[in-house]
All heavy atoms as an XYZ file, in Angstrom:
823
protein
N     178.064      1.166      1.742
C     177.010      0.961      0.773
C     177.558      0.264     -0.476
O     176.908     -0.611     -1.015
C     176.373      2.287      0.362
C     175.688      3.042      1.451
S     174.101      2.348      1.818
C     173.600      3.369      3.147
N     178.737      0.702     -0.908
C     179.258      0.152     -2.154
C     179.728     -1.285     -1.973
O     179.360     -2.159     -2.757
C     180.412      1.029     -2.661
C     180.875      0.675     -4.044
S     179.561      0.993     -5.206
C     179.937     -0.194     -6.440
N     180.512     -1.536     -0.966
C     181.077     -2.884     -0.836
C     180.014     -3.906     -0.462
O     179.936     -4.968     -1.073
C     182.211     -2.894      0.188
O     181.725     -2.502      1.453
N     179.202     -3.596      0.513
C     178.175     -4.548      0.928
C     177.006     -4.600     -0.020
O     176.586     -5.674     -0.459
N     176.457     -3.447     -0.354
C     175.262     -3.402     -1.191
C     175.501     -3.870     -2.607
O     174.774     -4.715     -3.128
N     176.518     -3.333     -3.252
C     176.787     -3.688     -4.641
C     177.254     -5.131     -4.758
O     176.870     -5.844     -5.681
C     177.822     -2.734     -5.234
C     177.949     -2.884     -6.736
O     176.912     -2.935     -7.407
O     179.089     -2.939     -7.234
N     178.064     -5.564     -3.823
C     178.536     -6.946     -3.842
C     177.402     -7.938     -3.671
O     177.299     -8.934     -4.405
N     176.534     -7.668     -2.719
C     175.408     -8.554     -2.478
C     174.426     -8.516     -3.650
O     173.871     -9.544     -4.040
C     174.719     -8.163     -1.165
C     173.802     -9.214     -0.629
C     174.285    -10.426     -0.185
C     172.437     -8.979     -0.569
C     173.440    -11.386      0.312
C     171.579     -9.935     -0.072
C     172.074    -11.148      0.363
N     174.206     -7.330     -4.225
C     173.311     -7.205     -5.380
C     173.832     -8.007     -6.566
O     173.047     -8.635     -7.287
C     173.160     -5.740     -5.769
N     175.128     -8.001     -6.764
C     175.716     -8.751     -7.868
C     175.500    -10.249     -7.676
O     175.089    -10.952     -8.603
C     177.204     -8.430     -7.981
C     177.854     -9.117     -9.160
O     177.259     -9.107    -10.254
O     178.961     -9.666     -8.989
N     175.754    -10.734     -6.481
C     175.604    -12.172     -6.210
C     174.152    -12.605     -6.360
O     173.842    -13.576     -7.060
C     176.134    -12.505     -4.799
C     177.643    -12.304     -4.756
C     175.763    -13.925     -4.394
C     178.237    -12.329     -3.366
N     173.247    -11.894     -5.717
C     171.828    -12.252     -5.768
C     171.261    -12.024     -7.166
O     170.491    -12.852     -7.673
C     171.033    -11.452     -4.703
C     169.539    -11.680     -4.844
C     171.488    -11.840     -3.309
N     171.648    -10.925     -7.802
C     171.146    -10.634     -9.135
C     171.565    -11.652    -10.172
O     170.783    -12.031    -11.051
N     172.785    -12.113    -10.099
C     173.242    -13.135    -11.052
C     172.534    -14.463    -10.819
O     172.269    -15.207    -11.755
C     174.748    -13.336    -10.945
C     175.552    -12.224    -11.543
C     177.039    -12.519    -11.388
N     177.829    -11.339    -11.630
C     178.493    -11.113    -12.756
N     178.447    -12.004    -13.733
N     179.192    -10.020    -12.904
N     172.266    -14.747     -9.558
C     171.657    -16.044     -9.220
C     170.151    -16.065     -9.480
O     169.632    -17.034    -10.006
C     171.943    -16.348     -7.749
C     171.336    -17.599     -7.237
C     172.183    -18.805     -7.599
N     171.694    -19.948     -6.856
C     171.408    -21.094     -7.428
N     171.619    -21.258     -8.701
N     170.955    -22.084     -6.721
N     169.454    -15.002     -9.093
C     167.992    -15.014     -9.140
C     167.389    -13.915    -10.012
O     166.164    -13.816    -10.089
C     167.426    -14.858     -7.727
C     167.899    -15.917     -6.774
C     168.844    -15.625     -5.801
C     167.423    -17.212     -6.857
C     169.287    -16.597     -4.926
C     167.863    -18.197     -5.992
C     168.796    -17.881     -5.030
O     169.243    -18.841     -4.160
N     168.195    -13.103    -10.644
C     167.693    -11.933    -11.354
C     167.358    -12.159    -12.804
O     168.065    -11.692    -13.690
N     166.272    -12.846    -13.078
C     165.891    -13.075    -14.471
C     165.120    -11.895    -15.059
O     165.174    -11.659    -16.263
C     165.049    -14.352    -14.583
O     163.901    -14.249    -13.759
N     164.414    -11.139    -14.222
C     163.639     -9.992    -14.698
C     164.517     -8.742    -14.647
O     164.814     -8.215    -13.582
C     162.389     -9.813    -13.841
C     161.415     -8.723    -14.271
C     160.892     -9.003    -15.668
C     160.270     -8.636    -13.285
N     164.939     -8.271    -15.826
C     165.865     -7.143    -15.923
C     165.125     -5.815    -15.844
O     163.940     -5.718    -16.153
C     166.652     -7.208    -17.234
C     167.476     -8.470    -17.393
C     168.562     -8.541    -16.356
C     169.414     -9.782    -16.549
N     170.418     -9.939    -15.545
N     165.846     -4.775    -15.435
C     165.288     -3.432    -15.420
C     165.073     -2.964    -16.851
O     165.910     -3.229    -17.720
C     166.247     -2.463    -14.710
C     166.521     -2.722    -13.228
C     167.608     -1.791    -12.726
C     165.262     -2.552    -12.410
N     163.969     -2.259    -17.139
C     163.712     -1.856    -18.526
C     164.707     -0.827    -19.065
O     164.942     -0.764    -20.272
C     162.300     -1.266    -18.471
C     162.059     -0.948    -17.045
C     162.908     -1.881    -16.235
N     165.337     -0.057    -18.200
C     166.249      0.989    -18.639
C     167.707      0.623    -18.428
O     168.594      1.396    -18.747
C     165.939      2.308    -17.913
C     165.729      2.128    -16.442
C     166.786      2.140    -15.570
C     164.455      1.918    -15.940
C     166.597      1.955    -14.221
C     164.250      1.732    -14.582
C     165.332      1.746    -13.724
N     167.970     -0.564    -17.868
C     169.341     -1.021    -17.650
C     169.341     -2.546    -17.695
O     169.061     -3.194    -16.699
C     169.877     -0.505    -16.316
C     171.340     -0.822    -16.112
O     171.944     -1.569    -16.881
N     171.920     -0.263    -15.077
N     169.651     -3.093    -18.832
C     169.583     -4.545    -19.032
C     170.649     -5.318    -18.245
O     170.572     -6.528    -18.144
C     169.699     -4.869    -20.524
C     168.506     -4.422    -21.330
C     167.222     -5.156    -20.948
O     167.281     -6.373    -20.723
O     166.173     -4.501    -20.879
N     171.633     -4.628    -17.691
C     172.659     -5.309    -16.900
C     172.207     -5.576    -15.469
O     172.759     -6.423    -14.792
C     173.951     -4.490    -16.883
C     174.631     -4.422    -18.220
C     175.933     -3.663    -18.121
C     176.608     -3.623    -19.469
N     177.869     -2.893    -19.429
N     171.214     -4.824    -14.996
C     170.731     -4.963    -13.621
C     169.347     -5.597    -13.613
O     168.564     -5.419    -14.539
C     170.657     -3.603    -12.926
C     172.017     -2.991    -12.708
O     173.034     -3.581    -13.027
N     172.039     -1.800    -12.163
N     169.059     -6.307    -12.526
C     167.753     -6.941    -12.388
C     167.015     -6.331    -11.206
O     167.610     -5.684    -10.335
C     167.918     -8.445    -12.166
O     168.528     -8.684    -10.915
N     165.702     -6.545    -11.193
C     164.892     -6.073    -10.065
C     165.322     -6.763     -8.783
O     165.412     -6.132     -7.732
C     163.410     -6.322    -10.337
C     162.835     -5.386    -11.331
C     162.508     -5.663    -12.629
C     162.541     -4.001    -11.133
N     162.029     -4.527    -13.238
C     162.027     -3.497    -12.337
C     162.655     -3.142    -10.045
C     161.639     -2.179    -12.489
C     162.260     -1.821    -10.209
C     161.764     -1.351    -11.410
N     165.613     -8.047     -8.862
C     166.030     -8.802     -7.683
C     167.340     -8.264     -7.126
O     167.487     -8.095     -5.919
C     166.181    -10.292     -8.032
O     164.968    -10.752     -8.628
C     166.497    -11.113     -6.810
N     168.295     -8.000     -8.003
C     169.577     -7.447     -7.568
C     169.424     -6.064     -6.963
O     170.057     -5.733     -5.958
N     168.565     -5.249     -7.556
C     168.355     -3.889     -7.037
C     167.664     -3.906     -5.675
O     168.025     -3.142     -4.781
C     167.536     -3.076     -8.033
O     168.250     -2.924     -9.234
N     166.690     -4.772     -5.520
C     166.020     -4.888     -4.221
C     166.991     -5.402     -3.169
O     167.016     -4.908     -2.038
C     164.780     -5.789     -4.343
C     163.714     -5.087     -5.188
C     164.226     -6.155     -2.972
C     162.570     -5.977     -5.617
N     167.825     -6.365     -3.549
C     168.809     -6.878     -2.590
C     169.868     -5.819     -2.277
O     170.396     -5.782     -1.169
C     169.455     -8.165     -3.095
O     170.226     -7.926     -4.238
N     170.160     -4.939     -3.234
C     171.082     -3.823     -2.965
C     170.505     -2.930     -1.881
O     171.193     -2.578     -0.926
C     171.320     -3.016     -4.249
C     171.946     -1.662     -4.040
S     173.636     -1.626     -4.552
C     174.065      0.069     -4.211
N     169.252     -2.552     -2.042
C     168.612     -1.676     -1.060
C     168.585     -2.332      0.325
O     168.974     -1.714      1.320
C     167.184     -1.329     -1.504
C     166.418     -0.574     -0.470
C     166.675      0.766     -0.255
C     165.466     -1.211      0.308
C     165.978      1.468      0.719
C     164.767     -0.518      1.271
C     165.025      0.818      1.480
N     168.158     -3.580      0.392
C     168.040     -4.264      1.685
C     169.401     -4.428      2.339
O     169.562     -4.167      3.535
C     167.334     -5.624      1.500
C     165.871     -5.396      1.116
C     167.435     -6.469      2.761
C     165.144     -6.660      0.684
N     170.395     -4.859      1.566
C     171.713     -5.075      2.168
C     172.379     -3.756      2.554
O     173.057     -3.687      3.579
C     172.608     -5.895      1.240
O     172.805     -5.232      0.018
N     172.187     -2.699      1.756
C     172.720     -1.381      2.130
C     172.131     -0.944      3.462
O     172.850     -0.498      4.360
C     172.393     -0.334      1.067
S     173.412     -0.374     -0.395
N     170.826     -1.067      3.575
C     170.154     -0.651      4.802
C     170.603     -1.485      5.996
O     170.987     -0.945      7.033
C     168.631     -0.739      4.639
C     167.898     -0.476      5.909
C     167.783      0.816      6.393
C     167.349     -1.511      6.637
C     167.120      1.074      7.585
C     166.686     -1.266      7.821
C     166.573      0.026      8.300
N     170.576     -2.803      5.862
C     170.911     -3.671      7.001
C     172.369     -3.535      7.427
O     172.658     -3.434      8.626
C     170.589     -5.124      6.665
C     169.117     -5.482      6.566
C     168.943     -6.940      6.158
C     168.411     -5.206      7.884
N     173.280     -3.538      6.473
C     174.695     -3.415      6.832
C     175.007     -2.061      7.464
O     175.770     -1.981      8.428
C     175.574     -3.660      5.609
C     175.574     -5.091      5.085
C     176.294     -5.169      3.742
C     176.206     -6.036      6.084
N     174.390     -1.010      6.938
C     174.602      0.316      7.521
C     174.010      0.405      8.923
O     174.612      0.992      9.820
C     173.980      1.389      6.632
O     174.609      1.400      5.392
N     172.843     -0.174      9.105
C     172.212     -0.164     10.431
C     173.053     -0.940     11.437
O     173.258     -0.482     12.571
C     170.806     -0.747     10.355
N     173.551     -2.081     11.032
C     174.402     -2.880     11.925
C     175.660     -2.104     12.305
O     176.035     -2.049     13.481
C     174.756     -4.229     11.265
C     173.514     -5.128     11.207
C     175.890     -4.926     12.013
C     173.687     -6.349     10.325
N     176.303     -1.482     11.323
C     177.522     -0.720     11.614
C     177.227      0.492     12.500
O     177.977      0.783     13.432
C     178.190     -0.278     10.313
C     178.823     -1.407      9.554
S     179.553     -0.891      7.996
C     180.735      0.301      8.526
N     176.141      1.196     12.215
C     175.788      2.370     13.001
C     175.514      2.005     14.455
O     176.015      2.647     15.376
C     174.577      3.071     12.395
C     174.136      4.337     13.109
C     175.194      5.417     12.986
C     172.825      4.819     12.544
N     174.735      0.961     14.661
C     174.415      0.580     16.030
C     175.602     -0.056     16.748
O     175.726      0.052     17.961
C     173.180     -0.305     16.064
C     171.943      0.463     15.670
C     171.228      0.118     14.560
C     171.544      1.572     16.406
C     170.114      0.854     14.184
C     170.440      2.311     16.045
C     169.717      1.950     14.936
N     176.492     -0.686     16.009
C     177.715     -1.203     16.614
C     178.575     -0.053     17.140
O     179.009     -0.066     18.295
C     178.487     -2.030     15.584
C     179.851     -2.471     16.054
C     179.982     -3.474     17.006
C     181.000     -1.879     15.556
C     181.231     -3.882     17.449
C     182.246     -2.277     15.985
C     182.364     -3.275     16.932
O     183.598     -3.664     17.367
N     178.796      0.957     16.300
C     179.600      2.096     16.736
C     178.872      2.919     17.792
O     179.506      3.531     18.647
C     180.019      2.962     15.547
C     181.082      2.321     14.707
C     180.819      1.913     13.415
C     182.362      2.109     15.219
C     181.803      1.308     12.649
C     183.353      1.507     14.466
C     183.072      1.106     13.171
N     177.561      2.912     17.747
C     176.789      3.600     18.774
C     176.930      2.888     20.121
O     177.060      3.534     21.166
C     175.316      3.659     18.370
O     174.554      4.270     19.370
N     176.918      1.560     20.098
C     177.070      0.811     21.354
C     178.456      0.981     21.951
O     178.630      0.874     23.168
C     176.770     -0.670     21.131
O     177.777     -1.269     20.346
N     179.451      1.263     21.120
C     180.800      1.519     21.614
C     180.979      2.956     22.090
O     181.999      3.290     22.678
C     181.831      1.217     20.526
C     181.956     -0.238     20.105
C     182.938     -0.382     18.946
C     182.385     -1.109     21.279
N     179.979      3.817     21.802
C     180.029      5.192     22.257
C     180.671      6.167     21.292
O     180.903      7.320     21.638
N     180.951      5.733     20.070
C     181.581      6.617     19.094
C     180.591      7.610     18.484
O     180.972      8.701     18.094
C     182.253      5.822     17.979
C     183.452      5.039     18.455
C     183.463      3.658     18.375
C     184.554      5.683     18.993
C     184.556      2.936     18.808
C     185.649      4.966     19.430
C     185.643      3.591     19.337
O     186.718      2.877     19.767
N     179.346      7.195     18.337
C     178.289      8.068     17.824
C     177.082      7.952     18.738
O     176.881      6.927     19.389
C     177.882      7.712     16.371
C     178.994      8.006     15.402
C     177.426      6.292     16.263
N     176.294      9.002     18.795
C     175.088      9.011     19.613
C     173.906      9.341     18.715
O     173.808     10.459     18.195
C     175.207     10.046     20.734
C     176.411      9.810     21.598
N     176.466      8.804     22.525
C     177.614     10.436     21.649
C     177.641      8.820     23.126
N     178.364      9.807     22.597
N     173.038      8.358     18.487
C     171.888      8.535     17.607
C     170.651      7.921     18.239
O     170.745      7.012     19.060
C     172.116      7.876     16.225
C     173.236      8.542     15.470
C     172.372      6.396     16.364
N     169.488      8.445     17.839
C     168.241      7.806     18.238
C     167.864      6.792     17.168
O     168.074      7.025     15.972
C     167.130      8.840     18.417
O     166.758      9.369     17.161
N     167.310      5.686     17.579
C     166.996      4.602     16.642
C     166.009      5.046     15.564
O     166.223      4.777     14.387
C     166.426      3.406     17.393
S     167.603      2.604     18.465
N     164.946      5.719     15.949
C     163.916      6.103     14.988
C     164.472      7.072     13.940
O     164.216      6.935     12.748
C     162.723      6.751     15.696
C     161.998      5.843     16.660
C     162.673      5.748     18.025
O     163.450      6.659     18.391
O     162.447      4.744     18.708
N     165.219      8.045     14.389
C     165.790      9.032     13.475
C     166.812      8.391     12.548
O     166.831      8.649     11.351
C     166.441     10.158     14.275
C     166.985     11.279     13.430
C     167.610     12.363     14.285
O     167.003     12.737     15.307
O     168.686     12.829     13.915
N     167.647      7.544     13.086
C     168.707      6.919     12.289
C     168.133      5.961     11.251
O     168.585      5.954     10.103
C     169.678      6.177     13.200
N     167.145      5.174     11.616
C     166.594      4.209     10.670
C     165.908      4.899      9.497
O     166.022      4.459      8.358
C     165.628      3.263     11.384
C     166.276      2.305     12.379
C     165.234      1.434     13.052
C     167.333      1.448     11.716
N     165.211      5.986      9.761
C     164.587      6.736      8.680
C     165.602      7.301      7.713
O     165.424      7.253      6.492
N     166.683      7.835      8.247
C     167.729      8.386      7.387
C     168.467      7.295      6.621
O     168.827      7.480      5.461
C     168.711      9.209      8.219
C     168.106     10.506      8.711
C     169.085     11.283      9.531
C     168.426     12.551     10.049
N     169.333     13.358     10.845
N     168.672      6.150      7.275
C     169.345      5.051      6.588
C     168.510      4.533      5.420
O     169.068      4.149      4.392
C     169.643      3.909      7.561
C     170.799      4.138      8.519
C     170.959      2.940      9.448
C     172.086      4.402      7.779
N     167.197      4.525      5.568
C     166.334      4.121      4.459
C     166.534      5.069      3.276
O     166.678      4.629      2.132
C     164.850      4.090      4.899
C     163.928      4.011      3.702
C     164.599      2.925      5.833
N     166.563      6.361      3.549
C     166.728      7.340      2.469
C     168.102      7.251      1.814
O     168.231      7.353      0.597
C     166.480      8.744      3.006
C     165.043      9.023      3.459
C     164.950     10.396      4.101
C     164.082      8.889      2.309
N     169.140      7.047      2.606
C     170.497      6.942      2.050
C     170.630      5.652      1.239
O     171.216      5.652      0.148
C     171.555      7.021      3.174
C     172.941      6.734      2.634
C     171.521      8.388      3.837
N     170.073      4.552      1.737
C     170.107      3.295      0.982
C     169.318      3.416     -0.314
O     169.721      2.886     -1.352
C     169.558      2.150      1.832
N     168.211      4.141     -0.269
C     167.425      4.371     -1.477
C     168.206      5.210     -2.488
O     168.197      4.917     -3.689
C     166.107      5.049     -1.124
C     165.130      5.277     -2.269
C     164.710      3.943     -2.884
C     163.918      6.040     -1.775
N     168.913      6.226     -2.013
C     169.736      7.052     -2.906
C     170.821      6.206     -3.572
O     171.061      6.322     -4.783
C     170.361      8.218     -2.133
N     171.475      5.349     -2.810
C     172.518      4.486     -3.377
C     171.935      3.522     -4.400
O     172.533      3.286     -5.459
C     173.215      3.710     -2.265
N     170.752      2.998     -4.119
C     170.119      2.061     -5.042
C     169.691      2.754     -6.327
O     169.850      2.199     -7.418
C     168.903      1.397     -4.361
O     169.336      0.766     -3.149
C     168.270      0.364     -5.263
N     169.175      3.960     -6.226
C     168.767      4.707     -7.422
C     169.965      5.010     -8.305
O     169.909      4.884     -9.533
C     168.006      5.989     -7.027
C     166.642      5.614     -6.463
C     167.876      6.941     -8.205
C     165.891      6.761     -5.833
N     171.072      5.391     -7.705
C     172.279      5.648     -8.493
C     172.772      4.357     -9.139
O     173.266      4.373    -10.271
C     173.373      6.293     -7.615
C     174.698      6.369     -8.336
C     172.933      7.674     -7.176
N     172.599      3.242     -8.468
C     172.995      1.948     -9.030
C     172.149      1.595    -10.253
O     172.608      0.860    -11.127
C     172.854      0.861     -7.956
C     173.209     -0.525     -8.386
C     174.689     -0.731     -8.644
O     175.498      0.098     -8.217
O     175.032     -1.734     -9.278
N     170.922      2.119    -10.346
C     170.057      1.888    -11.508
C     170.654      2.438    -12.793
O     170.387      1.924    -13.869
C     168.707      2.591    -11.327
C     167.743      1.924    -10.403
C     166.656      2.634     -9.927
C     167.891      0.618     -9.999
C     165.735      2.051     -9.080
C     166.983      0.022     -9.151
C     165.902      0.736     -8.698
N     171.417      3.523    -12.699
C     171.925      4.223    -13.878
C     172.865      3.294    -14.651
O     173.779      2.713    -14.066
C     172.666      5.517    -13.478
C     171.721      6.451    -12.733
C     173.255      6.204    -14.693
C     172.412      7.636    -12.089
N     172.649      3.153    -15.955
C     173.540      2.280    -16.733
C     174.986      2.776    -16.702
O     175.246      3.973    -16.815
C     172.972      2.375    -18.156
C     171.580      2.857    -18.003
C     171.574      3.702    -16.767
N     175.910      1.846    -16.559
C     177.336      2.171    -16.515
C     177.825      2.425    -17.938
O     177.534      1.674    -18.853
C     178.134      1.009    -15.869
C     179.622      1.288    -15.926
C     177.686      0.779    -14.452
N     178.558      3.530    -18.099
C     179.189      3.836    -19.384
C     180.512      4.534    -19.111
O     181.026      4.481    -17.997
C     178.262      4.672    -20.278
C     177.829      5.962    -19.605
O     178.565      6.550    -18.827
N     176.616      6.407    -19.911
N     181.070      5.205    -20.116
C     182.354      5.876    -19.940
C     182.273      7.051    -18.978
O     183.261      7.418    -18.354
C     182.890      6.364    -21.288
C     183.286      5.210    -22.188
O     183.530      4.112    -21.647
O     183.340      5.404    -23.419
N     181.109      7.677    -18.848
C     180.954      8.858    -18.006
C     180.488      8.479    -16.605
O     180.972      9.010    -15.611
C     179.958      9.853    -18.654
C     179.727     11.051    -17.762
C     180.457     10.275    -20.016
N     179.544      7.556    -16.526
C     178.952      7.173    -15.243
C     179.484      5.813    -14.830
O     179.281      4.821    -15.518
C     177.413      7.127    -15.341
C     176.822      6.678    -14.024
C     176.860      8.476    -15.750
N     180.171      5.770    -13.712
C     180.680      4.520    -13.156
C     180.115      4.383    -11.749
O     180.360      5.222    -10.892
C     182.206      4.538    -13.122
C     182.795      3.236    -12.623
O     182.035      2.284    -12.350
O     184.024      3.165    -12.494
N     179.349      3.316    -11.509
C     178.694      3.177    -10.211
C     179.689      3.007     -9.068
O     179.376      3.319     -7.925
C     177.680      2.039    -10.227
C     178.311      0.675    -10.443
O     179.486      0.602    -10.837
O     177.612     -0.335    -10.220
N     180.896      2.549     -9.368
C     181.902      2.414     -8.313
C     182.341      3.760     -7.752
O     182.880      3.828     -6.649
C     183.122      1.655     -8.828
C     182.789      0.220     -9.149
O     182.006     -0.411     -8.446
N     183.345     -0.287    -10.223
N     182.121      4.819     -8.501
C     182.436      6.177     -8.038
C     181.180      6.889     -7.563
O     181.160      7.501     -6.504
C     183.118      6.981     -9.169
C     184.473      6.358     -9.504
C     183.279      8.441     -8.774
C     185.128      6.905    -10.737
N     180.102      6.771     -8.333
C     178.916      7.560     -8.047
C     178.059      7.031     -6.904
O     177.369      7.803     -6.251
C     178.085      7.752     -9.317
C     178.672      8.778    -10.224
C     179.439      8.416    -11.307
C     178.489     10.121     -9.968
C     179.997      9.361    -12.140
C     179.054     11.084    -10.790
C     179.810     10.703    -11.875
N     178.070      5.735     -6.634
C     177.315      5.228     -5.476
C     177.913      5.754     -4.172
O     177.178      6.284     -3.326
C     177.221      3.689     -5.490
C     176.711      3.153     -4.159
C     176.314      3.225     -6.612
N     179.236      5.670     -3.958
C     179.780      6.268     -2.733
C     179.566      7.781     -2.661
O     179.287      8.319     -1.584
C     181.275      5.931     -2.781
C     181.362      4.744     -3.654
C     180.270      4.897     -4.664
N     179.688      8.476     -3.795
C     179.453      9.923     -3.790
C     178.004     10.252     -3.438
O     177.744     11.143     -2.631
C     179.808     10.526     -5.144
C     181.286     10.698     -5.440
C     181.477     11.206     -6.869
C     181.927     11.653     -4.457
N     177.069      9.547     -4.033
C     175.654      9.790     -3.737
C     175.339      9.464     -2.290
O     174.572     10.179     -1.633
C     174.777      8.955     -4.665
N     175.932      8.408     -1.776
C     175.729      8.039     -0.376
C     176.255      9.134      0.544
O     175.590      9.515      1.507
C     176.435      6.703     -0.085
O     175.913      5.713     -0.961
C     176.238      6.280      1.349
N     177.435      9.631      0.241
C     178.025     10.677      1.069
C     177.196     11.957      1.004
O     176.909     12.568      2.039
C     179.455     10.970      0.609
C     180.153     12.039      1.428
S     181.806     12.408      0.823
C     181.444     13.167     -0.739
N     176.769     12.353     -0.185
C     175.961     13.564     -0.329
C     174.623     13.407      0.386
O     174.187     14.305      1.112
C     175.760     13.909     -1.823
C     174.697     14.972     -2.009
C     177.069     14.346     -2.439
N     173.974     12.258      0.218
C     172.692     12.029      0.891
C     172.870     12.044      2.404
O     172.075     12.647      3.131
C     172.092     10.699      0.441
N     173.919     11.413      2.891
C     174.173     11.397      4.332
C     174.403     12.807      4.861
O     173.865     13.192      5.894
C     175.374     10.504      4.648
C     175.737     10.499      6.099
C     174.980      9.788      7.006
C     176.820     11.225      6.570
C     175.290      9.785      8.350
C     177.144     11.232      7.908
C     176.374     10.506      8.798
N     175.196     13.597      4.130
C     175.457     14.973      4.574
C     174.193     15.822      4.535
O     173.957     16.634      5.435
C     176.551     15.602      3.714
C     177.953     15.023      3.906
C     178.927     15.622      2.889
C     178.459     15.231      5.315
N     173.370     15.654      3.514
C     172.118     16.400      3.426
C     171.176     16.048      4.572
O     170.588     16.919      5.190
C     171.428     16.138      2.086
C     172.038     16.791      0.869
C     171.326     16.333     -0.388
C     171.987     18.304      0.985
N     171.036     14.759      4.847
C     170.127     14.345      5.907
C     170.696     14.672      7.283
O     169.952     14.941      8.216
C     169.811     12.867      5.800
C     169.132     12.508      4.512
C     169.532     11.421      3.779
C     168.099     13.286      4.004
C     168.914     11.088      2.578
C     167.480     12.988      2.812
C     167.886     11.879      2.103
N     172.013     14.685      7.413
C     172.622     15.043      8.696
C     172.465     16.521      8.973
O     172.183     16.924     10.090
C     174.100     14.686      8.701
O     174.265     13.308      8.636
N     172.653     17.349      7.942
C     172.529     18.802      8.153
C     171.076     19.194      8.340
O     170.788     20.176      9.016
C     173.137     19.555      6.976
O     172.406     19.312      5.794
N     170.133     18.446      7.781
C     168.711     18.754      7.967
C     168.261     18.487      9.385
O     167.305     19.067      9.865
C     167.876     17.936      6.981
N     168.964     17.600     10.081
C     168.583     17.253     11.448
C     169.037     18.301     12.453
O     168.558     18.336     13.576
C     169.177     15.894     11.821
N     169.943     19.159     12.072
C     170.477     20.158     13.019
C     169.612     21.357     13.156
O     168.801     21.756     12.525
C     171.873     20.588     12.586
C     172.833     19.449     12.711
C     174.212     19.877     12.300
N     175.036     18.686     12.304
C     176.149     18.580     11.665
N     176.623     19.565     10.963
N     176.851     17.484     11.704
């Protein structure tokens, strides 16, 4: 989520992100939307790749729903303005991991 989503959001946001978020002037709506989409797509590609190799066994419908929620959690954490206390390079992976664990344990 962090490497693909944040990296892609930065590139797209700098290029096309003229409309900034009202609570975080460093981020744009375009960058945030691209973060969500790229987080979801890259995670889905990786999940189905490892599933096709037999490392994980998931149903498509269940996995896609959870990936949407995890990508949304990562994007929401990315909204938070970066300061001395909150650094998105730490909190996006943490939020992703916590969301994944919560949604994984709810499925059991």
